[in-house]
Every structure is written in structure tokens, then in C-alpha cells.
C-alpha positions in Angstrom: -17.1 11.8 2.4 -14.3 14.0 1.2 -10.6 13.4 1.5 -8.8 12.7 4.7 -5.9 14.7 6.2 -4.1 11.4 6.9 -0.8 10.9 5.2 0.9 7.7 4.0 3.5 8.3 6.8 0.6 8.3 9.4 -0.6 4.9 8.1 2.9 3.6 8.1 3.4 4.7 11.7 0.1 3.0 12.6 1.1 -0.2 11.0 4.5 -0.2 12.7 2.8 0.6 16.1 0.8 -2.6 15.6 3.1 -5.0 13.8 6.8 -3.9 14.0 9.5 -4.8 13.4 9.2 -5.5 9.6 11.2 -4.8 6.4 10.7 -1.6 4.6 9.4 -3.5 1.6 6.8 -5.2 3.7 5.7 -1.9 5.1 5.3 -0.5 1.6 3.2 -3.4 0.5 1.0 -3.3 3.6 0.4 0.4 2.9 -0.5 -0.4 -0.7 -3.0 -3.1 0.4 -4.5 -0.9 3.1 -5.0 1.9 0.6 -6.5 -0.3 -2.0 -8.9 -2.1 0.3 -10.0 1.1 2.0 -10.7 2.7 -1.4 -12.9 -0.3 -2.4 -14.7 -0.6 1.0 -15.2 3.1 1.7 -15.0 4.7 -1.8 -12.5 7.2 -0.5 -8.7 7.8 -0.5 -7.0 6.8 2.7 -4.2 9.4 2.0 -3.4 11.7 -0.9 0.1 10.4 -1.7 0.4 8.2 -4.8 1.9 4.8 -5.4 4.2 4.5 -8.4 4.8 1.3 -10.5 8.5 0.7 -9.6 10.3 -2.4 -10.9 9.8 -4.3 -7.6 6.1 -3.4 -7.1 4.1 -0.4 -6.0 6.0 2.1 -3.9 4.9 5.4 -2.3 7.9 7.6 -2.9 7.0 9.9 0.0 7.3 6.9 2.4 10.3 5.6 0.6 12.1 8.9 1.3 11.6 8.1 5.0 13.1 4.6 5.0 15.5 4.7 2.1 18.7 2.8 2.9 17.1 0.9 5.8 16.1 -2.7 5.7 14.2 -3.2 9.1 11.8 -0.7 10.6 10.6 -0.6 14.2 7.9 1.3 16.0 8.6 5.1 15.8 11.0 4.8 12.8 8.6 6.5 10.4 7.7 10.0 11.6 3.9 10.0 11.4 0.9 10.3 13.6 -0.8 6.9 14.1 -3.5 8.7 16.1 -4.6 10.7 13.0 -6.4 7.7 11.4 -10.2 7.7 11.7 -12.0 4.7 13.1 -12.8 3.5 9.6 -9.2 3.9 8.4 -7.9 2.0 11.5 -10.5 -0.8 10.7 -9.3 -1.1 7.1 -5.6 -1.3 8.2 -6.4 -3.8 11.0 -8.2 -6.1 8.6 -5.3 -5.9 6.1 -2.9 -6.7 9.0 -5.0 -9.7 10.0 -5.1 -11.0 6.5 -1.6 -10.1 5.2 0.9 -9.7 8.1 1.5 -13.4 8.0 3.1 -13.2 4.5 6.7 -12.3 3.8 7.7 -9.1 2.0 8.5 -11.2 -1.1 5.1 -12.9 -1.0 3.3 -9.6 -0.6 5.3 -8.2 -3.5 4.3 -11.1 -5.7 0.6 -10.5 -4.8 1.0 -6.8 -5.7 2.2 -7.8 -9.2 -1.0 -9.6 -10.3 -1.7 -9.5 -14.0 -4.3 -6.7 -14.7 -3.7 -5.4 -11.2 -3.1 -1.6 -10.8 0.8 -2.1 -10.7 0.7 -4.2 -13.9 -1.7 -1.7 -15.7 0.5 1.3 -14.7 3.6 -0.4 -16.0 1.9 -1.3 -19.3 0.7 2.3 -19.7 4.3 3.5 -19.2 5.6 0.8 -21.6 8.0 -0.4 -18.9 9.6 -3.7 -19.5 10.4 -6.2 -16.7 12.8 -4.7 -14.1 12.9 -1.4 -16.0 12.5 1.8 -13.9 9.1 3.6 -14.0 7.4 6.2 -11.9 4.1 5.8 -13.6 1.4 6.5 -10.9 -1.2 3.8 -10.1 -4.6 5.2 -10.8 -7.4 5.2 -8.1 -9.7 3.8 -10.8 -7.5 0.8 -11.4 -7.0 0.3 -7.6 -10.8 0.5 -7.0 -11.6 -2.0 -9.7 -8.9 -4.4 -8.7 -9.6 -4.4 -5.0 -13.4 -4.5 -5.6 -12.8 -7.6 -7.7 -10.8 -9.2 -4.9 -13.5 -8.4 -2.4 -16.3 -9.8 -4.5 -14.4 -13.0 -5.3 -13.7 -13.4 -1.6 -10.1 -13.9 -2.4 -6.9 -12.4 -0.9 -4.6 -13.4 -3.7 
């Protein structure tokens, strides 16, 4: 299907338009889950920006640059075009919001730290110890395999 012209900021703006207010950490994790599930369901990237294996979980640095220093985000706080998402991308995000918006940022962070998940694998590749800084990128291959496993096991955790 080719790559989309949607950015992580567009996805973040869409999430905030549906579910704001929320913490910046929660927004990062929801973008991570939306990207991962979309990759597994549609076999395509939702956006070109990468996630990195930071100490507190997967973070998209491009998005981080937009909310750095802010705890709570509201509709319109991330400059992005929520309308840019395709129908399929919106469906992926909507399903993720239905499944995951009930969780706190901390719970979502713990879910993103699963052993043998993409964040864990990237941290191990980088040789990063617990709480050590790393900007190792999460690979699409690891994301695809991990989220495909979650889908086939019918589990959200």
C-alpha cells in the first residue's frame, strides 16, 4: 500500500481531539500502541517517525519535542492535522482508544515494557541497563511480530 503522509503529530492531534485531556506520557504510549497495532493489522507504517527505547518506555522524539516540559495536554496542544488520517488509520486509533484509554499513563508504560517486546529488544540491542538513557530505535520488524502475537493471542496485555 505504500507509506502514508501522516505524521506522529497528526496521530497525536487526532487522539487529543477524541480523548483529551491526558498526560504527555499517556499520549506517547497511545501513539505507540496505535502505530504497533496498525502495523500488525494493515502491514503498513502509520507514520514515518520512529520510537526510541527511552528509560521510561517507547518515545517518539519528534512528538516529545512538541510537548516537552508539559504534563497535561488538551485538544489543539499538538500542532498536527487530525483530518490527515485515512479511514483505516482512524479505525486503528479508535480501536486502540477503546481498548487502552481506560488505563493510566503508568499502566500503559508498564504494558509497553513487556519482556521480548519491541522496547525491551531495542534496549537489549543497545546494551542499556535499567533507567539508563538510550535512543536505540524500535524496529518495525520487532513491532510487527510483537503486536501480531498480541492479536493472535487475543490479549491486550
